[in-house]
N, C-alpha and C positions, 0 to 999 in steps of 0.2 A: 577330465572331460575340460577342456579348454574352454568351453563354449560358457561356463559358469560361472568363468571368474569376471566379478565386477572389471568396468572400465578404470574405477580409481586405482584398484590394484596393478591394470595392467600399465596407467599413466607410470604409479610409482616405483614400479619396480625398473624402470627406465631411467629412474632420478641418481641411481648409485652408480659411480663411473666402477668401470670392471679392471679389477687389478689383480693381479698373481698373487695368489695366497691369502686371499679375503678373509676374513670370517665374520660372519654375520649371527644374530640371534635374533628371530623373532618372539617378541611375548604376545601369548595370546593370540596364537596361529589358526586356530578353527581347526578349517578342513585343511589348511595346507597348499592353497591357491597360492598365496604370493612365494611360497617356498619351491611351488613347482616353477612358476615363473623365472623366479631369480638361479634356482638349477639348470634350467634351460639357456638361461643367459651368459651364467659366471660357472661354468663346467670346475673350473677348477676351485672354486672357493668353496669354505667349510660352513655348512648352513645346518643351524640349529636351531628349531622352533620347540617351544613351551606352553601345555596349556591345561589350564584349570580341571578341564572336562576330559576324561574317558575319553566318552565317545566320541568328541573331535580329535582327539590323540589316535584313535581307531581309525576315524575316516583317513587324517593326515595321512598315516603309516600308508593304510592301502592306498590310498590317491599316488604315494609318492615312491610307491614298490617298483614300478618297472623303471623308472629313471637309473643311467646307468651307473652315477652316484650318487640315490637317494640322499636326501637331509634325515639327519635324527630327529626324530620327534620324542616329546618327555612329558613324561605329567607331573605336573606341582602337588 
């Protein structure tokens, strides 16, 4: 649900230049909101998120599951 994405994440997601073959790691990805924005904006990028919380990793995995190329999310 994109409406739950804070404005600061929407803004931040626009700062990264879109280049073919980008690899991006988000540390502390939480529920995956920024990864979702980046996946929609940079469909050819390799996106990976990590978080310490098993709950947040589950939430992020569920949130991203419907994307064509969902980012991978791991628990540390």
